C-alpha positions as a Markdown table, in Angstrom:
| # | Residue | x | y | z |
|---|---|---|---|---|
| 1 | Met | 119.0 | 97.3 | 102.2 |
| 2 | Ile | 115.7 | 96.1 | 103.7 |
| 3 | Arg | 115.2 | 92.8 | 105.6 |
| 4 | Val | 112.6 | 90.6 | 103.9 |
| 5 | Ile | 111.1 | 87.8 | 106.0 |
| 6 | Asn | 109.6 | 84.8 | 104.3 |
| 7 | His | 107.4 | 82.6 | 106.4 |
| 8 | Gly | 109.2 | 79.3 | 107.2 |
| 9 | Arg | 112.5 | 80.6 | 105.9 |
| 10 | Arg | 115.5 | 82.6 | 107.3 |
| 11 | Pro | 115.2 | 86.3 | 106.9 |
| 12 | Arg | 117.2 | 87.7 | 104.0 |
| 13 | Leu | 118.2 | 91.2 | 102.8 |
| 14 | Ser | 116.5 | 92.5 | 99.7 |
| 15 | Glu | 119.0 | 93.6 | 97.0 |
| 16 | Tyr | 119.2 | 96.9 | 95.2 |
| 17 | Arg | 118.3 | 96.6 | 91.6 |
| 18 | Thr | 121.2 | 95.6 | 89.4 |
| 19 | Glu | 119.6 | 96.7 | 86.1 |
| 20 | Gln | 117.9 | 99.7 | 84.7 |
| 21 | Asn | 114.1 | 99.8 | 84.7 |
| 22 | Gln | 111.5 | 102.4 | 83.8 |
| 23 | Val | 108.5 | 103.5 | 85.7 |
| 24 | Gly | 105.4 | 103.6 | 83.6 |
| 25 | Lys | 105.2 | 103.3 | 79.8 |
| 26 | Arg | 106.9 | 105.5 | 77.3 |
| 27 | Asn | 103.7 | 106.6 | 75.7 |
| 28 | Gln | 102.4 | 107.9 | 79.0 |
| 29 | Thr | 103.1 | 111.4 | 80.4 |
| 30 | Asn | 104.3 | 110.0 | 83.8 |
| 31 | Trp | 106.9 | 107.5 | 82.7 |
| 32 | Tyr | 110.3 | 107.9 | 84.3 |
| 33 | Leu | 113.9 | 106.5 | 84.1 |
| 34 | Pro | 115.5 | 106.4 | 87.5 |
| 35 | Pro | 119.3 | 106.5 | 88.2 |
| 36 | Glu | 121.5 | 103.9 | 86.8 |
| 37 | Pro | 121.8 | 100.9 | 89.1 |
| 38 | Gln | 125.5 | 101.5 | 89.9 |
| 39 | Asp | 124.5 | 104.9 | 91.4 |
| 40 | Val | 121.8 | 103.5 | 93.6 |
| 41 | Pro | 123.9 | 102.4 | 96.7 |
| 42 | Ile | 125.6 | 105.8 | 97.1 |
| 43 | Leu | 122.4 | 107.7 | 96.5 |
| 44 | Ile | 120.6 | 105.7 | 99.2 |
| 45 | Glu | 123.6 | 106.0 | 101.5 |
| 46 | Asp | 123.5 | 109.8 | 101.1 |
| 47 | Leu | 119.8 | 109.9 | 101.7 |
| 48 | Val | 120.1 | 107.9 | 105.0 |
| 49 | Ala | 123.0 | 110.1 | 106.1 |
| 50 | Trp | 120.9 | 113.2 | 105.4 |
| 51 | Ile | 117.8 | 111.9 | 107.3 |
| 52 | Asn | 120.1 | 111.1 | 110.3 |
| 53 | Ser | 122.2 | 114.2 | 110.2 |
| 54 | Pro | 122.0 | 116.6 | 113.2 |
| 55 | Asn | 121.4 | 119.4 | 110.7 |
| 56 | Thr | 118.0 | 117.9 | 109.7 |
| 57 | Gln | 116.7 | 117.6 | 113.3 |
| 58 | Ser | 115.3 | 121.1 | 113.3 |
| 59 | Ile | 113.3 | 120.5 | 110.1 |
| 60 | Pro | 109.6 | 119.9 | 110.9 |
| 61 | Ser | 108.9 | 116.2 | 110.7 |
| 62 | Pro | 106.2 | 116.4 | 107.9 |
| 63 | Ile | 108.7 | 118.4 | 105.7 |
| 64 | Lys | 111.6 | 116.1 | 106.4 |
| 65 | Thr | 109.3 | 113.1 | 105.7 |
| 66 | Gly | 108.1 | 114.5 | 102.4 |
| 67 | Ile | 111.7 | 115.2 | 101.2 |
| 68 | Phe | 112.7 | 111.7 | 102.1 |
| 69 | Met | 109.8 | 110.1 | 100.4 |
| 70 | Trp | 110.3 | 112.0 | 97.1 |
| 71 | Gln | 114.0 | 111.3 | 97.0 |
| 72 | Phe | 113.5 | 107.6 | 97.8 |
| 73 | Leu | 110.9 | 107.2 | 95.1 |
| 74 | Thr | 113.1 | 109.2 | 92.7 |
| 75 | Ile | 116.1 | 106.9 | 93.3 |
| 76 | His | 113.8 | 103.9 | 92.9 |
| 77 | Pro | 116.3 | 101.5 | 94.5 |
| 78 | Tyr | 114.3 | 98.2 | 94.0 |
| 79 | Met | 112.8 | 96.6 | 90.9 |
| 80 | Asp | 109.4 | 96.4 | 92.6 |
| 81 | Gly | 107.7 | 97.6 | 95.8 |
| 82 | Asn | 109.3 | 101.1 | 96.0 |
| 83 | Gly | 106.0 | 102.9 | 96.6 |
| 84 | Arg | 105.0 | 100.6 | 99.5 |
| 85 | Thr | 108.5 | 100.8 | 101.0 |
| 86 | Ala | 108.6 | 104.6 | 100.8 |
| 87 | Arg | 105.2 | 105.0 | 102.4 |
| 88 | Met | 106.1 | 102.5 | 105.2 |
| 89 | Ile | 109.4 | 104.3 | 106.0 |
| 90 | Ala | 107.6 | 107.7 | 105.8 |
| 91 | Thr | 105.1 | 106.5 | 108.3 |
| 92 | Tyr | 107.9 | 105.4 | 110.6 |
| 93 | Ile | 109.7 | 108.8 | 110.3 |
| 94 | Leu | 106.5 | 110.6 | 111.2 |
| 95 | Lys | 106.1 | 108.3 | 114.2 |
| 96 | Leu | 109.7 | 109.2 | 115.3 |
| 97 | Gly | 108.6 | 112.9 | 115.0 |
| 98 | Gly | 105.7 | 112.3 | 117.4 |
| 99 | Leu | 103.1 | 112.1 | 114.6 |
| 100 | Gly | 102.2 | 108.4 | 114.8 |
| 101 | Leu | 98.5 | 107.6 | 115.2 |
| 102 | Lys | 98.6 | 103.9 | 116.0 |
| 103 | Gly | 96.9 | 102.6 | 112.9 |
| 104 | Leu | 94.5 | 105.5 | 112.4 |
| 105 | Phe | 97.1 | 107.2 | 110.2 |
| 106 | Val | 97.6 | 105.4 | 106.9 |
| 107 | Leu | 99.3 | 107.1 | 103.9 |
| 108 | Glu | 97.9 | 104.5 | 101.6 |
| 109 | Ser | 94.3 | 105.6 | 102.1 |
| 110 | Phe | 95.1 | 109.1 | 100.8 |
| 111 | Tyr | 97.1 | 108.0 | 97.8 |
| 112 | Asp | 94.6 | 105.4 | 96.8 |
| 113 | Arg | 91.9 | 108.1 | 96.5 |
| 114 | Asn | 94.2 | 110.5 | 94.7 |
| 115 | Leu | 96.4 | 108.2 | 92.6 |
| 116 | Lys | 96.4 | 110.5 | 89.5 |
| 117 | Glu | 97.4 | 113.5 | 91.5 |
| 118 | Tyr | 100.0 | 111.4 | 93.4 |
| 119 | Tyr | 101.8 | 110.6 | 90.2 |
| 120 | Lys | 101.4 | 114.1 | 88.7 |
| 121 | Asn | 103.0 | 115.7 | 91.7 |
| 122 | Leu | 105.8 | 113.2 | 91.9 |
| 123 | Gln | 106.6 | 114.0 | 88.2 |
| 124 | Met | 106.1 | 117.8 | 88.6 |
| 125 | Gly | 106.4 | 118.1 | 84.8 |
| 126 | Leu | 110.1 | 117.3 | 84.9 |
| 127 | Gln | 112.2 | 115.5 | 82.3 |
| 128 | His | 111.7 | 111.7 | 82.2 |
| 129 | Asn | 115.4 | 111.0 | 82.9 |
| 130 | Tyr | 116.8 | 111.4 | 86.5 |
| 131 | Tyr | 120.0 | 113.0 | 85.3 |
| 132 | Tyr | 118.1 | 115.7 | 83.4 |
| 133 | Gly | 117.2 | 117.9 | 86.3 |
| 134 | Arg | 115.6 | 115.5 | 88.8 |
| 135 | Asn | 118.8 | 115.1 | 90.8 |
| 136 | Asp | 118.7 | 118.8 | 91.7 |
| 137 | Cys | 115.3 | 120.4 | 91.5 |
| 138 | Asp | 112.7 | 122.4 | 93.4 |
| 139 | Ile | 110.2 | 119.9 | 95.0 |
| 140 | Thr | 107.9 | 122.5 | 96.5 |
| 141 | Gln | 105.0 | 121.2 | 94.4 |
| 142 | Trp | 105.4 | 117.7 | 95.8 |
| 143 | Leu | 105.8 | 118.9 | 99.4 |
| 144 | Glu | 102.6 | 121.0 | 99.1 |
| 145 | Phe | 100.8 | 117.9 | 97.9 |
| 146 | Phe | 102.4 | 115.7 | 100.5 |
| 147 | Ile | 101.5 | 118.1 | 103.4 |
| 148 | Ser | 97.9 | 118.5 | 102.1 |
| 149 | Gly | 97.6 | 114.7 | 102.2 |
| 150 | Leu | 98.9 | 114.5 | 105.8 |
| 151 | Ser | 96.4 | 117.2 | 106.7 |
| 152 | Glu | 93.5 | 115.4 | 105.2 |
| 153 | Val | 94.3 | 112.1 | 106.8 |
| 154 | Phe | 95.0 | 113.7 | 110.2 |
| 155 | Val | 91.6 | 115.4 | 110.0 |
| 156 | Glu | 90.0 | 112.1 | 109.2 |
| 157 | Ala | 91.7 | 110.5 | 112.2 |
| 158 | Ala | 90.6 | 113.3 | 114.5 |
| 159 | Asn | 87.0 | 113.0 | 113.3 |
| 160 | Leu | 87.2 | 109.2 | 114.0 |
| 161 | Val | 88.5 | 109.7 | 117.5 |
| 162 | Glu | 85.8 | 112.3 | 118.2 |
| 163 | Glu | 83.2 | 109.9 | 116.9 |
| 164 | Lys | 84.4 | 107.0 | 119.0 |
| 165 | Ser | 84.8 | 109.3 | 122.0 |
| 166 | Arg | 81.2 | 110.4 | 121.8 |
| 167 | Glu | 80.1 | 106.7 | 121.3 |
| 168 | Tyr | 82.0 | 105.6 | 124.4 |
| 169 | Thr | 80.9 | 108.4 | 126.6 |
| 170 | Thr | 77.3 | 107.7 | 125.9 |
| 171 | Val | 77.7 | 104.2 | 127.5 |
| 172 | Glu | 80.4 | 104.8 | 130.0 |
| 173 | Pro | 79.5 | 105.0 | 133.7 |
| 174 | Glu | 80.6 | 108.3 | 135.4 |
| 175 | Leu | 83.0 | 106.3 | 137.5 |
| 176 | Ile | 85.0 | 105.2 | 134.4 |
| 177 | Arg | 84.6 | 108.6 | 132.6 |
| 178 | Ile | 86.5 | 110.4 | 135.3 |
| 179 | Leu | 89.5 | 108.0 | 135.2 |
| 180 | Asp | 92.7 | 109.1 | 133.6 |
| 181 | Pro | 94.5 | 106.8 | 131.1 |
| 182 | Asn | 96.7 | 105.2 | 133.8 |
| 183 | Gln | 93.7 | 104.5 | 136.1 |
| 184 | Arg | 91.8 | 103.0 | 133.2 |
| 185 | Ile | 94.6 | 100.5 | 132.7 |
| 186 | Val | 94.6 | 99.6 | 136.4 |
| 187 | Phe | 90.8 | 99.3 | 136.5 |
| 188 | Thr | 90.8 | 97.0 | 133.4 |
| 189 | Lys | 93.5 | 94.8 | 134.9 |
| 190 | Leu | 91.7 | 94.6 | 138.3 |
| 191 | Ala | 88.3 | 94.2 | 136.8 |
| 192 | Phe | 89.1 | 91.5 | 134.3 |
| 193 | Gln | 92.4 | 89.8 | 135.1 |
| 194 | Asn | 93.6 | 90.3 | 138.7 |
| 195 | Asn | 92.0 | 90.6 | 142.1 |
| 196 | Trp | 94.8 | 92.8 | 143.4 |
| 197 | Ala | 98.0 | 94.4 | 142.2 |
| 198 | Ser | 101.4 | 94.8 | 143.8 |
| 199 | Thr | 103.4 | 98.0 | 143.3 |
| 200 | Ser | 105.7 | 96.0 | 141.0 |
| 201 | Asp | 102.6 | 95.0 | 138.9 |
| 202 | Leu | 101.8 | 98.7 | 138.6 |
| 203 | Arg | 105.3 | 99.6 | 137.5 |
| 204 | Lys | 105.1 | 96.9 | 134.8 |
| 205 | Trp | 101.6 | 97.8 | 133.6 |
| 206 | Leu | 102.2 | 101.6 | 133.5 |
| 207 | Asn | 106.0 | 101.7 | 132.8 |
| 208 | Leu | 106.6 | 104.2 | 135.6 |
| 209 | Ser | 109.2 | 104.6 | 138.3 |
| 210 | Asp | 108.7 | 103.3 | 141.8 |
| 211 | Arg | 108.5 | 106.8 | 143.2 |
| 212 | Thr | 105.9 | 107.9 | 140.7 |
| 213 | Ile | 103.8 | 104.7 | 141.4 |
| 214 | Arg | 103.9 | 105.5 | 145.2 |
| 215 | Asp | 102.7 | 109.1 | 144.5 |
| 216 | Lys | 99.9 | 107.9 | 142.2 |
| 217 | Val | 98.7 | 105.2 | 144.6 |
| 218 | Lys | 98.5 | 107.8 | 147.4 |
| 219 | Lys | 96.4 | 110.1 | 145.3 |
| 220 | Trp | 94.2 | 107.2 | 144.0 |
| 221 | Ile | 93.5 | 106.1 | 147.6 |
| 222 | Asp | 92.6 | 109.7 | 148.6 |
| 223 | Ser | 90.2 | 110.0 | 145.6 |
| 224 | Gly | 88.5 | 106.7 | 146.4 |
| 225 | Phe | 89.7 | 104.8 | 143.3 |
| 226 | Val | 91.7 | 102.1 | 145.1 |
| 227 | Met | 92.5 | 101.0 | 148.7 |
| 228 | Pro | 95.3 | 99.1 | 150.4 |
| 229 | Arg | 95.0 | 95.4 | 150.2 |
| 230 | Asp | 96.3 | 95.2 | 153.8 |
| 231 | Ser | 94.6 | 98.0 | 155.7 |
| 232 | Asp | 96.8 | 97.3 | 158.8 |
| 233 | Gly | 100.1 | 97.4 | 157.0 |
| 234 | Gln | 102.5 | 100.2 | 157.7 |
| 235 | Arg | 103.5 | 100.4 | 154.0 |
| 236 | Ile | 101.3 | 100.0 | 151.0 |
| 237 | Arg | 102.7 | 97.0 | 149.0 |
| 238 | Ser | 99.5 | 96.1 | 147.1 |
| 239 | Ile | 96.1 | 97.5 | 146.3 |
| 240 | Val | 92.6 | 96.5 | 145.4 |
| 241 | Leu | 89.8 | 98.5 | 143.8 |
| 242 | Ala | 87.8 | 100.6 | 146.2 |
| 243 | Gln | 84.4 | 99.1 | 147.1 |
| 244 | Glu | 82.5 | 101.4 | 144.7 |
| 245 | Tyr | 84.7 | 100.3 | 141.8 |
| 246 | Gln | 84.6 | 96.7 | 142.8 |
| 247 | Ser | 80.8 | 96.9 | 142.5 |
| 248 | Leu | 81.1 | 98.5 | 139.1 |
| 249 | Ala | 83.5 | 95.8 | 137.9 |
| 250 | Gln | 81.0 | 93.1 | 138.9 |
| 251 | Glu | 78.3 | 94.9 | 136.8 |
| 252 | Ile | 80.7 | 95.2 | 133.8 |
| 253 | Arg | 81.5 | 91.5 | 133.9 |
| 254 | Leu | 77.8 | 90.8 | 133.3 |
| 255 | Glu | 78.0 | 92.8 | 130.0 |
| 256 | Pro | 81.4 | 92.1 | 128.6 |
| 257 | Glu | 80.4 | 92.9 | 125.0 |
| 258 | Arg | 79.2 | 96.4 | 126.0 |
| 259 | Tyr | 82.6 | 97.2 | 127.6 |
| 260 | Arg | 84.8 | 95.3 | 125.2 |
| 261 | Tyr | 86.7 | 98.5 | 124.3 |
| 262 | Leu | 88.2 | 98.6 | 127.8 |
| 263 | Leu | 90.2 | 95.5 | 126.9 |
| 264 | Lys | 91.8 | 97.1 | 123.9 |
């Protein structure tokens, strides 16, 4: 079951359908009768057990996700919202497999553009009744369509990232361009929010161990990115931006709109 949150009310669990329903209209080629409602709980339980089984961990994430999505939509466990739920869970499974793109990757965008093909490849020319072959069939056609959709959306995401990267590098000062992701986080914090940072601040911002933080701080000092807040201290307990980066931070504060992306 899936938890449904209604604003202003206590969360509740959505219920599996308790009656038979049909997908589409009988005079259409893509209408479908899913499993009987009494079979839904055990079918979903089997699907969840399969996706979590150690035997499936070696299956490439896109293939495993495609199999899950087809089976979930075929079971059709709810009276409404099955498509949205399936695509949401599919996106989550891909993320667990290292293929999450933080909002750039949206299954909906592909299927909205290819709705006719989406339904065609879900049906695969099979009998309209779940028990007449859909419970044990070859879903290669669906998987090929699903993987081609992933490929298309990932290419779009890559193109968007490249476009934004070119856009940012045209305005970025060289001092920022040479920073790695962790340094960018530290620079943003010290340029816009804090005058200095303790080692505990750095651990919290970067989610790194104390030893890793100490190693990074040493390298950053050597490279001229930061300097000890207390130059006379025997141990580095806090840092500030090096003078060159302090001057850059002051310039950036004068044009916040131009460098707004640093705050994201």
